[in-house]
C-alpha positions in Angstrom: 0.0 0.0 0.0 2.8 2.4 0.9 4.7 1.6 -2.3 1.6 2.3 -4.4 1.1 5.7 -2.7 4.8 6.6 -3.4 4.4 5.6 -7.1 1.2 7.7 -7.4 2.9 10.7 -5.8 6.0 10.4 -8.0 3.8 10.1 -11.1 1.9 13.2 -10.2 5.2 15.1 -9.7 6.4 14.0 -13.1 3.2 15.1 -14.8 3.3 18.5 -13.0 7.0 19.0 -13.9 6.6 17.9 -17.5 5.1 21.2 -18.9 7.6 23.2 -16.8 10.5 21.3 -18.3 9.2 21.9 -21.8 9.0 25.6 -21.1 12.6 25.7 -20.0 13.8 24.1 -23.2 11.9 26.7 -25.4 14.4 28.0 -28.0 15.7 31.6 -27.5 16.8 33.8 -30.4 19.1 36.7 -29.6 18.6 39.8 -31.7 21.3 42.6 -31.9 21.0 45.7 -34.1 23.9 47.7 -35.5 23.1 50.8 -37.5 26.0 52.9 -38.8 29.7 52.5 -39.4 31.5 49.4 -38.0 34.0 50.6 -35.4 35.6 49.7 -32.1 32.5 50.3 -30.1 30.2 48.2 -32.3 32.8 45.4 -32.5 33.0 45.3 -28.7 29.2 45.4 -28.4 28.8 42.5 -30.9 31.6 40.3 -29.6 30.6 40.6 -25.9 26.9 39.8 -26.6 27.8 36.9 -28.9 29.8 35.4 -26.0 26.9 35.9 -23.7 24.6 34.2 -26.2 26.9 31.2 -26.3 27.0 31.0 -22.6 23.2 31.1 -22.5 23.1 28.3 -25.2 20.9 30.4 -27.5 19.4 28.7 -30.5 20.3 31.5 -32.9 22.1 34.9 -32.8 20.7 37.4 -35.3 22.7 40.5 -36.3 20.3 43.0 -37.9 22.6 45.2 -39.9 22.5 48.5 -41.7 26.0 49.9 -42.4 28.0 51.8 -45.0 31.2 50.0 -43.9 33.7 50.5 -41.2 37.2 49.9 -39.9 39.2 46.9 -41.0 40.4 45.8 -37.5 37.0 46.1 -36.0 35.4 44.1 -38.9 38.0 41.3 -38.7 37.5 41.0 -34.9 33.8 40.5 -35.5 34.4 37.9 -38.2 36.8 35.9 -36.0 34.1 35.8 -33.3 31.5 34.6 -35.9 33.7 31.9 -37.3 34.6 30.6 -33.8 31.0 30.9 -32.5 29.3 27.7 -31.3 25.9 29.5 -31.8 24.7 30.0 -35.4 24.9 33.6 -36.5 22.5 35.0 -39.0 23.3 38.5 -40.4 20.1 40.1 -41.6 20.1 43.3 -43.6 16.9 45.1 -42.6 14.6 46.9 -42.7 13.9 47.9 -46.3 16.3 50.6 -47.5 19.2 49.3 -45.5 22.5 48.1 -46.9 25.5 45.9 -46.1 28.2 47.9 -47.9 31.9 47.2 -47.7 32.6 45.8 -44.2 29.0 44.7 -44.0 29.5 42.5 -47.0 32.4 40.7 -45.3 30.3 40.1 -42.2 27.4 38.8 -44.3 29.6 36.3 -46.2 31.3 35.1 -42.9 28.0 34.4 -41.2 26.3 31.0 -41.0 23.2 32.5 -42.5 23.0 35.6 -44.8 19.6 37.1 -45.2 18.2 40.4 -46.6 14.9 42.2 -46.5 13.4 43.5 -49.8 14.7 46.8 -51.1 18.2 46.3 -49.5 21.6 46.0 -51.2 25.0 44.5 -50.6 28.5 45.1 -52.1 31.1 47.8 -52.6 33.9 46.1 -50.7 36.9 47.8 -52.3 39.5 48.8 -49.6 39.8 52.6 -49.1 43.1 54.4 -49.6 44.4 56.5 -46.7 47.1 59.0 -46.1 47.1 60.3 -49.6 49.6 59.8 -52.3 48.4 56.3 -53.1 49.2 54.7 -49.8 46.2 52.5 -49.1 45.4 50.5 -46.0 43.2 47.4 -45.9 40.2 49.3 -44.5 37.0 48.2 -46.1 34.3 50.8 -45.8 34.5 52.9 -48.9 32.2 52.8 -51.9 34.8 54.0 -54.4 36.5 51.4 -56.6 40.2 51.6 -57.1 40.8 54.1 -60.0 42.4 52.4 -63.0 45.6 53.8 -64.3 45.7 55.3 -67.7 45.4 52.6 -70.3 44.6 49.9 -67.8 41.4 47.9 -68.3 39.1 46.7 -65.6 39.3 43.1 -64.6 36.7 40.7 -66.0 33.9 39.5 -63.9 35.1 36.8 -61.6 38.7 37.4 -62.3 41.0 36.2 -59.6 44.2 38.0 -59.8 46.5 38.8 -62.7 46.1 35.9 -65.2 48.7 35.7 -67.9 47.9 38.0 -70.8 45.4 40.1 -68.7 45.7 43.8 -68.5 47.9 45.1 -65.6 46.1 46.0 -62.4 45.5 49.7 -61.7 47.3 51.7 -59.1 50.6 51.4 -57.3 52.2 48.1 -56.1 50.9 48.8 -52.6 47.4 49.4 -53.8 47.5 46.1 -55.8 48.7 44.3 -52.7 45.9 45.6 -50.6 43.2 44.8 -53.2 44.6 41.3 -53.7 44.7 40.7 -50.0 41.1 41.8 -49.6 40.0 39.8 -52.6 41.6 36.6 -51.2 40.1 37.3 -47.8 36.5 37.8 -49.1 36.8 34.7 -51.4 37.7 32.6 -48.4 34.8 34.0 -46.4 32.4 33.3 -49.2 33.7 29.7 -49.5 33.0 29.0 -45.8 29.3 28.4 -46.6 29.3 27.8 -50.3 28.4 31.2 -51.5 29.4 32.9 -54.8 33.2 33.4 -54.5 33.6 35.1 -57.9 31.0 37.8 -57.1 32.6 38.3 -53.7 35.9 39.1 -55.4 34.1 41.3 -57.9 32.7 43.4 -55.1 36.3 44.1 -54.0 37.9 44.7 -57.4 35.0 46.4 -59.1 33.0 47.7 -56.1 30.1 45.6 -57.4 26.6 45.9 -55.8 23.6 43.6 -55.8 20.0 44.1 -54.7 18.4 41.5 -52.4 16.7 39.7 -55.3 19.8 39.6 -57.4 22.0 38.6 -54.5 19.7 35.6 -53.8 19.7 34.7 -57.5 23.5 34.9 -57.6 23.9 32.7 -54.5 25.4 35.5 -52.5 22.8 35.3 -49.7 20.6 32.4 -48.5 17.1 33.9 -48.3 14.9 37.0 -48.4 12.6 37.8 -45.5 10.5 40.9 -45.1 10.6 40.8 -41.3 12.1 38.9 -38.4 9.2 36.5 -37.9 9.3 35.4 -41.5 13.1 35.0 -41.2 12.7 32.6 -38.2 9.9 30.7 -40.0 12.1 30.1 -43.0 15.1 29.1 -40.9 13.2 26.6 -38.8 14.5 23.1 -39.7 17.3 24.5 -41.9 20.7 22.8 -41.6 23.9 25.0 -41.2 27.5 24.2 -40.6 28.7 25.4 -37.2 32.4 24.8 -36.2 32.6 22.3 -39.1 29.6 20.3 -38.0 26.0 20.3 -39.4 23.4 21.8 -37.1 19.7 21.8 -37.7 17.9 24.9 -36.4 14.9 24.2 -34.3 13.1 27.6 -34.0 9.4 26.6 -33.5 7.9 28.8 -30.8 11.2 30.5 -30.3 11.2 33.7 -28.2 13.2 36.7 -29.2 15.6 38.3 -26.7 16.4 41.8 -28.0 19.8 43.1 -26.9 19.8 46.7 -25.7 23.0 48.7 -25.7 24.6 49.1 -22.2 26.6 52.0 -20.8 29.9 50.5 -22.1 28.7 50.6 -25.7 27.3 54.1 -25.3 30.5 55.3 -23.7 32.8 53.7 -26.3 30.5 55.0 -29.1 30.9 58.5 -27.7 34.6 58.7 -27.1 35.6 56.8 -30.3 33.7 59.3 -32.4 36.6 61.1 -34.1 35.1 64.6 -33.4 34.7 63.8 -29.7 38.2 62.3 -29.5 39.6 65.4 -31.2 37.8 67.7 -28.8 38.9 65.7 -25.8 42.5 66.0 -26.9 42.3 69.7 -27.4 40.7 70.3 -24.0 43.4 68.2 -22.5 46.1 70.2 -24.1 44.5 73.5 -23.2 44.0 72.4 -19.6 47.6 71.4 -19.1 48.9 74.7 -20.6 46.6 76.7 -18.5 47.7 74.8 -15.3 51.4 75.4 -16.1 50.7 79.0 -16.9 48.7 79.7 -13.7 49.3 76.9 -11.2 47.5 76.7 -7.9 43.9 75.8 -8.5 44.5 72.3 -10.0 41.2 72.3 -11.8 42.5 72.9 -15.4 45.3 70.3 -14.8 42.9 67.7 -13.5 40.4 68.2 -16.3 43.2 68.3 -18.8 44.8 65.0 -17.7 41.4 63.2 -17.6 40.5 64.4 -21.1 44.0 63.5 -22.5 43.7 60.0 -21.1 40.3 59.5 -22.6 41.5 60.9 -25.9 44.6 58.6 -25.9 42.3 55.6 -25.3 40.0 56.6 -28.1 42.8 57.5 -30.6 44.6 54.2 -30.1 41.4 52.4 -31.3 41.1 54.7 -34.3 43.2 54.9 -37.5 45.2 58.0 -36.7 48.2 59.5 -38.5 51.0 60.2 -36.2 52.3 62.8 -38.6 49.0 64.7 -38.2 49.2 64.4 -34.4 52.8 65.7 -34.4 51.7 68.7 -36.6 48.9 69.5 -34.1 51.3 69.5 -31.2 53.8 71.5 -33.2 51.2 74.1 -34.1 50.1 74.4 -30.5 53.7 74.8 -29.4 54.4 77.5 -32.1 51.3 79.5 -31.1 52.3 79.3 -27.5 55.8 80.5 -28.4 54.2 83.5 -30.1 53.0 84.7 -26.7 56.6 85.4 -25.7 57.4 87.1 -29.0 56.5 90.7 -29.8 53.7 91.2 -32.3 52.0 88.6 -34.4 54.7 87.0 -36.5 56.0 83.8 -38.0 55.4 81.6 -34.9 51.7 82.4 -34.8 51.1 82.0 -38.5 53.2 78.9 -38.8 51.5 77.4 -35.7 48.0 78.0 -37.1 48.9 76.5 -40.5 50.5 73.4 -38.8 47.5 73.0 -36.5 45.0 73.1 -39.4 47.0 70.7 -41.6 47.6 68.3 -38.7 43.9 68.3 -37.8 42.9 67.5 -41.4 45.5 64.6 -41.5 44.7 63.2 -38.1 42.2 60.6 -39.2 44.1 58.2 -41.5 41.1 57.0 -43.5 38.8 58.2 -46.2 35.7 56.8 -44.5 33.2 59.7 -44.1 32.1 58.4 -40.8 35.6 58.7 -39.4 36.5 62.2 -40.6 36.9 65.2 -38.3 34.3 67.9 -39.0 35.8 70.9 -40.8 33.8 73.4 -38.7 35.2 71.9 -35.6 38.8 72.2 -36.9 38.1 75.8 -37.9 36.6 76.6 -34.6 39.6 75.2 -32.6 42.1 76.8 -35.0 40.5 80.3 -34.5 40.1 79.8 -30.8 43.7 78.6 -30.4 45.0 81.6 -32.2 42.8 83.9 -30.1 43.8 82.2 -26.8 47.5 81.7 -27.3 48.4 84.7 -29.4 46.0 87.4 -28.2 44.9 86.4 -24.7 48.2 84.8 -23.4 50.2 87.4 -25.4 48.4 90.3 -23.7 48.8 88.6 -20.3 52.5 88.1 -20.8 53.0 91.7 -21.9 51.0 93.0 -18.9 53.3 91.1 -16.6 56.3 93.1 -17.8 54.5 96.5 -18.0 55.0 99.1 -15.4 52.3 99.1 -12.6 49.8 101.9 -12.8 48.1 101.3 -9.4 48.9 100.0 -6.0 51.6 100.6 -3.5 54.3 100.0 -6.1 53.3 103.1 -8.0 53.7 105.4 -4.9 57.5 104.7 -4.6 59.3 107.7 -6.0 56.3 110.0 -5.9 56.6 113.4 -4.1 54.4 114.6 -1.1 54.2 117.8 1.0 54.7 118.0 4.7 51.5 119.4 6.4 53.1 120.4 9.7 56.6 120.5 11.3 57.5 117.0 12.7 60.4 115.0 13.9 60.2 111.2 13.4 56.5 110.9 12.7 54.0 113.3 11.0 51.5 113.8 8.3 52.1 114.4 4.5 49.7 115.2 1.6 50.0 112.8 -1.4 47.7 113.0 -4.4 45.1 114.9 -2.3 45.2 112.3 0.5 46.6 112.6 4.0 49.1 109.9 5.0 51.1 109.1 8.0 54.8 109.4 7.4 58.2 108.7 9.0 61.4 110.5 8.3 64.9 110.0 9.7 65.4 113.8 9.8 63.2 116.6 11.1 60.9 118.2 8.5 59.3 121.6 8.3 55.8 122.5 7.0 55.7 122.8 3.3 58.8 120.7 2.6 58.6 118.6 -0.5 59.6 115.0 0.3 60.1 111.8 -1.7 58.4 108.5 -0.9 61.1 105.8 -0.6 59.1 103.0 1.0 56.0 101.9 2.9 55.4 99.9 6.1 51.9 99.2 7.5 50.4 102.1 5.7 53.1 104.5 7.0 55.2 106.2 4.3 58.9 106.3 4.6 60.0 109.7 3.3 63.1 111.8 2.9 63.6 115.4 1.8 63.6 115.9 -2.0 66.9 117.8 -1.8 68.5 114.8 0.0 67.2 112.4 -2.6 
């Protein structure tokens, strides 16, 4: 009887726990959105949340993307995380009107699933030249193809390098090396999941673009979905290769967990904005100069050090030109030197020119999203000239000018004795009555000279003696 009761109780517990267990195994899909250029902040945001999704054993990680491109090192970090992920990653270009240009194309081809919404496009993966003078850097993100040299013909569709008899590639040797490196890299990414390798290379060499419909027809993407619900419906039961092994997606009844940006992402996005990093750097420089010029309060120096550290952290994550940075510092130094020179001369003009040129050269990339705003450069150039040359210059000159007020101006002036006195008495100075001390007796009406002051008592001596 007792055993029967135990069996009944255990059975009831199992029946009660059954639905709960089914609920806990309900698949969860993580959704993360990136709108805008791919940079250090977005890479950190994506990688950290992808790791969290793997720890949570998510069924699928969806990256909803709309980007004009981005920085090479940030893109490659994201691709490494996708390739090494134990959770399938679906990159979804949405909503309609979005694009996966340049760096976005690489991310699409590296993902386990590549999907697009209607009225979206993909392509333009040609590396962008930086630094001027034909010195490119592998930094996908531009939409301009490499300009062919005079007489050079464009490569044929699907061409993979310089075949024998083909027209020479455009540009310098460095440009060809960069383009060839990017072409090989994107072909390898396309081959990971059996996508069109020839078109992928064409997007690098010719900056080719495709609409969502054409991309599906050309085997560049896997499917077209108007919204997230339709995307998950089409992916349910689909087999993908994750870490070299086939995985079947089970997304029936899946819940969507939307990832919201945290304070870290917002902070990194703020300080890695080139304009913000530039402003922080200039505030830091101004703060330290002001602290050295007028020490004591500590506020300018403290603010300056904090801003400089934040700027240094941001700039080391951005593609900066050290020549441009050196020119900015040289310009500030020359304008500061102008404060010690008479008039507005070569130091001030040369410093302003070096400052502007360095500011323009500071960001070593042609990506529009990573350029310093010209109005900001102009504002800091004008304010720097005004502060260093005019304000500091006037302050320095006033330090060496003769005093026009205060006790220092009274020394050497002449006063009149108001009554006979020996030792202490009264004198008239500038219409005021002052106490005076003299080492010799003085008669009324004697003109005396001020030779010093102690506790509001003038030290005087006869004018004839002086």
